[in-house]
C-alpha beads as a LAMMPS data file, in Angstrom:
LAMMPS data file: protein, C-alpha beads

114 atoms
113 bonds

1 atom types
1 bond types

-500.0 500.0 xlo xhi
-500.0 500.0 ylo yhi
-500.0 500.0 zlo zhi

Masses

1 110.0

Atoms # bond

1 1 1 6.769 11.302 -2.342
2 1 1 3.120 11.334 -1.161
3 1 1 3.598 8.377 1.183
4 1 1 6.413 10.166 3.000
5 1 1 4.300 13.315 3.383
6 1 1 1.501 11.197 4.832
7 1 1 3.868 9.484 7.273
8 1 1 5.295 12.858 8.343
9 1 1 1.771 14.105 9.085
10 1 1 0.437 11.198 11.177
11 1 1 1.877 9.321 14.132
12 1 1 1.389 5.573 13.818
13 1 1 2.786 5.003 17.307
14 1 1 3.078 1.289 18.008
15 1 1 1.168 0.226 14.867
16 1 1 2.458 -2.226 12.284
17 1 1 3.096 -0.877 8.773
18 1 1 3.071 -3.422 5.938
19 1 1 4.593 -1.811 2.819
20 1 1 3.820 -2.806 -0.759
21 1 1 4.959 -1.238 -3.996
22 1 1 4.824 -1.484 -7.762
23 1 1 7.973 -0.173 -9.371
24 1 1 9.915 0.303 -12.555
25 1 1 13.029 -1.520 -11.402
26 1 1 14.083 0.040 -8.109
27 1 1 12.014 -2.152 -5.787
28 1 1 11.718 -0.626 -2.344
29 1 1 14.962 1.295 -2.863
30 1 1 15.452 2.980 0.554
31 1 1 11.759 3.124 1.340
32 1 1 11.685 0.642 4.226
33 1 1 14.465 2.510 6.049
34 1 1 12.755 5.847 5.382
35 1 1 9.433 4.571 6.744
36 1 1 11.251 3.375 9.876
37 1 1 12.867 6.797 10.272
38 1 1 9.569 8.659 9.777
39 1 1 7.674 6.326 12.133
40 1 1 10.224 5.324 14.808
41 1 1 7.560 3.890 17.141
42 1 1 5.952 1.700 14.480
43 1 1 6.933 -1.817 13.470
44 1 1 7.717 -2.012 9.736
45 1 1 6.815 -5.547 8.708
46 1 1 9.113 -7.601 6.529
47 1 1 6.043 -9.296 5.002
48 1 1 6.136 -6.896 2.047
49 1 1 5.174 -7.080 -1.607
50 1 1 7.350 -5.603 -4.346
51 1 1 5.970 -6.045 -7.841
52 1 1 7.857 -4.881 -10.930
53 1 1 5.905 -3.060 -13.625
54 1 1 6.840 -5.916 -15.946
55 1 1 5.020 -8.350 -13.658
56 1 1 1.920 -6.296 -12.881
57 1 1 -0.207 -7.620 -15.742
58 1 1 0.298 -11.197 -14.549
59 1 1 0.640 -10.387 -10.847
60 1 1 -2.931 -10.915 -9.660
61 1 1 -2.212 -14.364 -8.193
62 1 1 0.913 -13.122 -6.404
63 1 1 -1.041 -10.237 -4.861
64 1 1 -3.831 -12.594 -3.764
65 1 1 -1.347 -15.004 -2.186
66 1 1 0.345 -12.124 -0.344
67 1 1 -3.025 -10.839 0.914
68 1 1 -4.049 -14.332 2.012
69 1 1 -0.753 -14.663 3.870
70 1 1 -1.526 -11.444 5.730
71 1 1 -5.035 -12.665 6.531
72 1 1 -3.618 -15.931 7.892
73 1 1 -1.846 -13.923 10.609
74 1 1 -5.024 -11.943 11.406
75 1 1 -4.271 -8.818 9.378
76 1 1 -7.542 -7.439 7.961
77 1 1 -7.222 -7.165 4.184
78 1 1 -9.542 -5.704 1.580
79 1 1 -8.837 -6.716 -2.020
80 1 1 -10.193 -4.722 -4.960
81 1 1 -9.401 -5.919 -8.471
82 1 1 -9.673 -3.163 -11.074
83 1 1 -10.294 -4.979 -14.337
84 1 1 -9.149 -3.347 -17.564
85 1 1 -7.668 -0.333 -15.799
86 1 1 -4.366 1.139 -16.959
87 1 1 -1.249 0.574 -14.859
88 1 1 0.581 3.510 -13.362
89 1 1 -0.720 7.029 -13.003
90 1 1 -3.077 6.964 -15.970
91 1 1 -6.542 8.292 -15.181
92 1 1 -8.481 6.631 -18.010
93 1 1 -11.578 4.786 -16.913
94 1 1 -12.604 7.112 -14.072
95 1 1 -10.874 4.957 -11.443
96 1 1 -8.994 7.874 -9.867
97 1 1 -12.193 9.481 -8.574
98 1 1 -13.450 6.160 -7.175
99 1 1 -10.099 5.502 -5.509
100 1 1 -10.015 9.021 -4.067
101 1 1 -13.487 8.579 -2.535
102 1 1 -12.565 5.151 -1.151
103 1 1 -9.301 6.352 0.390
104 1 1 -10.880 9.518 1.807
105 1 1 -13.622 7.442 3.422
106 1 1 -11.066 5.114 5.013
107 1 1 -9.109 7.941 6.593
108 1 1 -12.109 9.986 7.667
109 1 1 -13.688 6.975 9.380
110 1 1 -10.514 5.571 10.924
111 1 1 -8.402 8.516 12.068
112 1 1 -9.161 7.806 15.725
113 1 1 -7.478 4.408 15.306
114 1 1 -4.243 5.826 13.852

Bonds

1 1 1 2
2 1 2 3
3 1 3 4
4 1 4 5
5 1 5 6
6 1 6 7
7 1 7 8
8 1 8 9
9 1 9 10
10 1 10 11
11 1 11 12
12 1 12 13
13 1 13 14
14 1 14 15
15 1 15 16
16 1 16 17
17 1 17 18
18 1 18 19
19 1 19 20
20 1 20 21
21 1 21 22
22 1 22 23
23 1 23 24
24 1 24 25
25 1 25 26
26 1 26 27
27 1 27 28
28 1 28 29
29 1 29 30
30 1 30 31
31 1 31 32
32 1 32 33
33 1 33 34
34 1 34 35
35 1 35 36
36 1 36 37
37 1 37 38
38 1 38 39
39 1 39 40
40 1 40 41
41 1 41 42
42 1 42 43
43 1 43 44
44 1 44 45
45 1 45 46
46 1 46 47
47 1 47 48
48 1 48 49
49 1 49 50
50 1 50 51
51 1 51 52
52 1 52 53
53 1 53 54
54 1 54 55
55 1 55 56
56 1 56 57
57 1 57 58
58 1 58 59
59 1 59 60
60 1 60 61
61 1 61 62
62 1 62 63
63 1 63 64
64 1 64 65
65 1 65 66
66 1 66 67
67 1 67 68
68 1 68 69
69 1 69 70
70 1 70 71
71 1 71 72
72 1 72 73
73 1 73 74
74 1 74 75
75 1 75 76
76 1 76 77
77 1 77 78
78 1 78 79
79 1 79 80
80 1 80 81
81 1 81 82
82 1 82 83
83 1 83 84
84 1 84 85
85 1 85 86
86 1 86 87
87 1 87 88
88 1 88 89
89 1 89 90
90 1 90 91
91 1 91 92
92 1 92 93
93 1 93 94
94 1 94 95
95 1 95 96
96 1 96 97
97 1 97 98
98 1 98 99
99 1 99 100
100 1 100 101
101 1 101 102
102 1 102 103
103 1 103 104
104 1 104 105
105 1 105 106
106 1 106 107
107 1 107 108
108 1 108 109
109 1 109 110
110 1 110 111
111 1 111 112
112 1 112 113
113 1 113 114
């Protein structure tokens, strides 16, 4: 799983990790425990979001409310709504390249904070 590889590579020390997931029925499965094992010094928040694939199409309001809840406790949140983009791993619409650039920029410009 790419997230696990990422967490094995970087030490989050005393940072807070706030997991969120879209899924096909398994929810977080054992993910929260695995994150805690891979990052023993980090706090894994229980303010998580688990959204079933069946709820994704109508989940925008739930995601916004979750993000606003995080902001209300001073967690910086950036929200990007991808209109008319396919759910899952589909690459139609060119969004994968945009997402890759965005994510690369975040990590390149913030590694000293991790």
